[in-house]
One Martini backbone bead per residue (centre of mass of N, CA, C, O) as a GRO file, in nm:
protein
  198
    1MET     BB    1  13.076  -0.834  11.857
    2ARG     BB    2  12.832  -0.789  11.682
    3ASP     BB    3  12.702  -0.581  11.867
    4ILE     BB    4  12.910  -0.364  11.818
    5TYR     BB    5  12.868  -0.333  11.512
    6LYS     BB    6  12.573  -0.259  11.530
    7PHE     BB    7  12.613  -0.005  11.696
    8LEU     BB    8  12.794   0.141  11.497
    9ALA     BB    9  12.602   0.137  11.256
   10VAL     BB   10  12.369   0.283  11.388
   11SER     BB   11  12.526   0.540  11.473
   12THR     BB   12  12.607   0.620  11.187
   13LEU     BB   13  12.324   0.643  11.072
   14ILE     BB   14  12.219   0.854  11.268
   15ALA     BB   15  12.439   1.070  11.214
   16GLY     BB   16  12.368   1.096  10.907
   17MET     BB   17  12.071   1.201  10.965
   18VAL     BB   18  12.134   1.448  11.155
   19THR     BB   19  12.331   1.633  11.000
   20PRO     BB   20  12.144   1.748  10.774
   21VAL     BB   21  11.948   1.888  10.967
   22VAL     BB   22  12.151   2.088  11.085
   23ALA     BB   23  12.228   2.218  10.811
   24VAL     BB   24  11.945   2.325  10.746
   25ASP     BB   25  11.913   2.511  10.998
   26VAL     BB   26  12.155   2.697  10.932
   27GLU     BB   27  12.053   2.799  10.656
   28GLU     BB   28  11.792   2.922  10.757
   29GLN     BB   29  11.928   3.123  10.950
   30ARG     BB   30  12.088   3.271  10.735
   31GLU     BB   31  11.843   3.365  10.572
   32GLU     BB   32  11.714   3.521  10.805
   33VAL     BB   33  11.947   3.716  10.850
   34ARG     BB   34  11.949   3.832  10.561
   35GLN     BB   35  11.658   3.940  10.579
   36GLN     BB   36  11.708   4.127  10.821
   37GLN     BB   37  11.926   4.297  10.686
   38GLU     BB   38  11.747   4.393  10.457
   39ASP     BB   39  11.536   4.529  10.638
   40VAL     BB   40  11.734   4.728  10.765
   41ARG     BB   41  11.821   4.866  10.506
   42ASN     BB   42  11.540   4.963  10.428
   43GLU     BB   43  11.493   5.133  10.680
   44GLN     BB   44  11.737   5.316  10.639
   45GLN     BB   45  11.640   5.427  10.371
   46ASN     BB   46  11.376   5.545  10.475
   47VAL     BB   47  11.510   5.738  10.675
   48ARG     BB   48  11.677   5.896  10.469
   49GLU     BB   49  11.434   5.993  10.304
   50GLU     BB   50  11.295   6.140  10.536
   51GLN     BB   51  11.528   6.333  10.598
   52GLN     BB   52  11.531   6.458  10.316
   53ASP     BB   53  11.244   6.568  10.328
   54VAL     BB   54  11.290   6.749  10.572
   55LEU     BB   55  11.520   6.921  10.451
   56GLU     BB   56  11.355   7.020  10.209
   57GLY     BB   57  11.130   7.150  10.379
   58GLN     BB   58  11.317   7.350  10.528
   59ARG     BB   59  11.418   7.488  10.273
   60ASP     BB   60  11.142   7.582  10.173
   61GLU     BB   61  11.068   7.745  10.425
   62GLN     BB   62  11.315   7.935  10.416
   63GLN     BB   63  11.248   8.048  10.141
   64ASP     BB   64  10.972   8.162  10.214
   65VAL     BB   65  11.076   8.353  10.432
   66THR     BB   66  11.267   8.511  10.251
   67GLU     BB   67  11.047   8.610  10.055
   68GLU     BB   68  10.872   8.752  10.265
   69ARG     BB   69  11.087   8.951  10.356
   70LYS     BB   70  11.124   9.079  10.080
   71ASP     BB   71  10.836   9.181  10.052
   72VAL     BB   72  10.842   9.362  10.301
   73MET     BB   73  11.075   9.542  10.211
   74GLU     BB   74  10.933   9.641   9.956
   75GLU     BB   75  10.691   9.766  10.096
   76ARG     BB   76  10.850   9.966  10.267
   77GLN     BB   77  10.979  10.107  10.028
   78ASP     BB   78  10.714  10.201   9.906
   79VAL     BB   79  10.619  10.369  10.146
   80THR     BB   80  10.865  10.555  10.155
   81GLU     BB   81  10.827  10.662   9.869
   82ALA     BB   82  10.541  10.772   9.910
   83ARG     BB   83  10.616  10.973  10.129
   84ARG     BB   84  10.821  11.132   9.967
   85GLU     BB   85  10.628  11.216   9.741
   86LEU     BB   86  10.422  11.355   9.922
   87ARG     BB   87  10.613  11.565  10.037
   88GLN     BB   88  10.674  11.688   9.764
   89ASP     BB   89  10.384  11.763   9.696
   90LEU     BB   90  10.332  11.948   9.948
   91ALA     BB   91  10.567  12.156   9.856
   92GLN     BB   92  10.363  12.210   9.625
   93THR     BB   93  10.130  12.442   9.542
   94HIS     BB   94   9.982  12.282   9.297
   95ARG     BB   95   9.926  12.035   9.534
   96ALA     BB   96   9.717  12.127   9.762
   97LYS     BB   97   9.471  11.935   9.705
   98THR     BB   98   9.594  11.694   9.856
   99VAL     BB   99   9.556  11.816  10.147
  100ILE     BB  100   9.279  11.894  10.115
  101GLY     BB  101   9.077  11.688  10.338
  102MET     BB  102   9.254  11.580  10.536
  103ASN     BB  103   9.312  11.416  10.816
  104VAL     BB  104   9.312  11.490  11.178
  105LYS     BB  105   9.510  11.360  11.446
  106ASN     BB  106   9.609  11.238  11.730
  107SER     BB  107   9.802  11.026  11.923
  108GLN     BB  108   9.510  10.885  12.013
  109ARG     BB  109   9.322  10.887  11.744
  110GLU     BB  110   9.176  11.154  11.752
  111ASP     BB  111   8.956  11.358  11.615
  112LEU     BB  112   9.005  11.701  11.483
  113GLY     BB  113   8.987  11.698  11.154
  114LYS     BB  114   9.028  11.909  10.862
  115ILE     BB  115   9.164  12.026  10.588
  116HIS     BB  116   9.081  12.359  10.468
  117ASP     BB  117   9.363  12.518  10.455
  118LEU     BB  118   9.621  12.744  10.327
  119VAL     BB  119   9.910  12.924  10.441
  120LEU     BB  120  10.121  13.152  10.290
  121ASN     BB  121  10.466  13.245  10.241
  122PHE     BB  122  10.583  13.487  10.028
  123ASP     BB  123  10.882  13.519  10.111
  124ASN     BB  124  10.950  13.180  10.094
  125GLY     BB  125  10.712  12.979   9.977
  126ASN     BB  126  10.576  12.863  10.224
  127ILE     BB  127  10.410  12.694  10.460
  128ALA     BB  128  10.273  12.825  10.749
  129TYR     BB  129   9.962  12.727  10.755
  130VAL     BB  130   9.702  12.524  10.886
  131VAL     BB  131   9.358  12.474  10.829
  132ILE     BB  132   9.127  12.346  11.072
  133SER     BB  133   8.831  12.168  11.073
  134SER     BB  134   8.562  12.170  11.321
  135GLY     BB  135   8.276  12.063  11.343
  136GLY     BB  136   7.982  12.080  11.253
  137LEU     BB  137   7.784  12.059  10.929
  138LEU     BB  138   7.890  12.021  10.630
  139GLY     BB  139   8.068  12.300  10.691
  140VAL     BB  140   7.869  12.413  10.902
  141GLY     BB  141   7.993  12.577  11.177
  142ASP     BB  142   8.286  12.577  11.178
  143THR     BB  143   8.592  12.539  11.334
  144LEU     BB  144   8.892  12.722  11.322
  145HIS     BB  145   9.248  12.621  11.289
  146ALA     BB  146   9.564  12.742  11.330
  147VAL     BB  147   9.855  12.559  11.215
  148PRO     BB  148  10.159  12.485  11.213
  149TRP     BB  149  10.318  12.297  10.984
  150LYS     BB  150  10.547  12.177  11.185
  151ALA     BB  151  10.321  12.033  11.381
  152LEU     BB  152  10.300  11.831  11.157
  153SER     BB  153  10.241  11.480  11.065
  154LEU     BB  154  10.261  11.199  10.915
  155ASN     BB  155  10.128  10.913  10.887
  156SER     BB  156  10.186  10.577  10.829
  157GLN     BB  157   9.987  10.590  10.561
  158ALA     BB  158   9.989  10.876  10.418
  159ASP     BB  159   9.655  10.993  10.474
  160GLY     BB  160   9.753  11.185  10.715
  161PHE     BB  161   9.751  11.364  11.027
  162VAL     BB  162   9.954  11.465  11.312
  163LEU     BB  163   9.869  11.606  11.637
  164ASN     BB  164  10.025  11.709  11.938
  165ILE     BB  165   9.716  11.683  12.102
  166ASP     BB  166   9.465  11.724  12.307
  167LYS     BB  167   9.134  11.777  12.337
  168THR     BB  168   9.139  12.004  12.542
  169ALA     BB  169   9.350  12.183  12.398
  170TRP     BB  170   9.191  12.203  12.133
  171LYS     BB  171   8.942  12.360  12.244
  172SER     BB  172   9.152  12.604  12.343
  173ALA     BB  173   9.239  12.681  12.083
  174PRO     BB  174   9.287  12.888  11.850
  175SER     BB  175   9.003  13.051  11.690
  176PHE     BB  176   8.765  13.059  11.405
  177LYS     BB  177   8.575  13.183  11.149
  178ASP     BB  178   8.523  13.189  10.813
  179ASN     BB  179   8.402  13.508  10.844
  180ASP     BB  180   8.670  13.560  11.072
  181TRP     BB  181   8.957  13.629  11.001
  182PRO     BB  182   9.261  13.674  11.079
  183GLU     BB  183   9.567  13.838  11.086
  184VAL     BB  184   9.822  13.648  10.969
  185ALA     BB  185  10.050  13.893  10.968
  186ASP     BB  186  10.040  13.915  11.260
  187ARG     BB  187  10.274  13.902  11.504
  188ASP     BB  188  10.115  13.837  11.761
  189TRP     BB  189   9.952  13.603  11.645
  190ASN     BB  190  10.194  13.429  11.566
  191ASN     BB  191  10.317  13.403  11.850
  192GLN     BB  192  10.074  13.269  11.980
  193LEU     BB  193  10.067  13.020  11.798
  194GLU     BB  194  10.356  12.917  11.834
  195GLY     BB  195  10.331  12.885  12.149
  196TYR     BB  196  10.096  12.676  12.162
  197TYR     BB  197  10.262  12.451  11.961
  198ARG     BB  198  10.547  12.404  12.121
   0.00000   0.00000   0.00000
């Protein structure tokens, strides 16, 4: 009987020693889980902050693109305004010096010459023809071509003119020398000129 009591006493003592150890292990596990949860929350916060940085970066980039587009539109508007002003200047006889000396090229960007002179129509006050000089050296020995004003168009930079003609046709175009001008008021000559550049 005593042996039974001893057994029960020892079992109780052992159970009392083991139980606190198990309790300590559970508390440590809980603390570890809490730490892991805190780590996860911190990582989630970091992810949210990174996402916010990305969104702000995208907004900044979009704003930069919008501003660049605005700048391009303003530049285009400036170019359009410059072309309009230049066309207005060209229509005024007292600004003819703006035109004289400007380069003339064809659609293939081949050089045809420079504006040498303007021929006015006194009946309507408009420019009838533009005289283009080509060849020669420093203005000596140049070949002159009279071209209808309406056959020319401003280039995209508004600093020269474009004439829709190839080099071969240009060499065969009606021409004259500076000391032997044709009679620009002659109807037949005008018809020939208009027909060539039509």
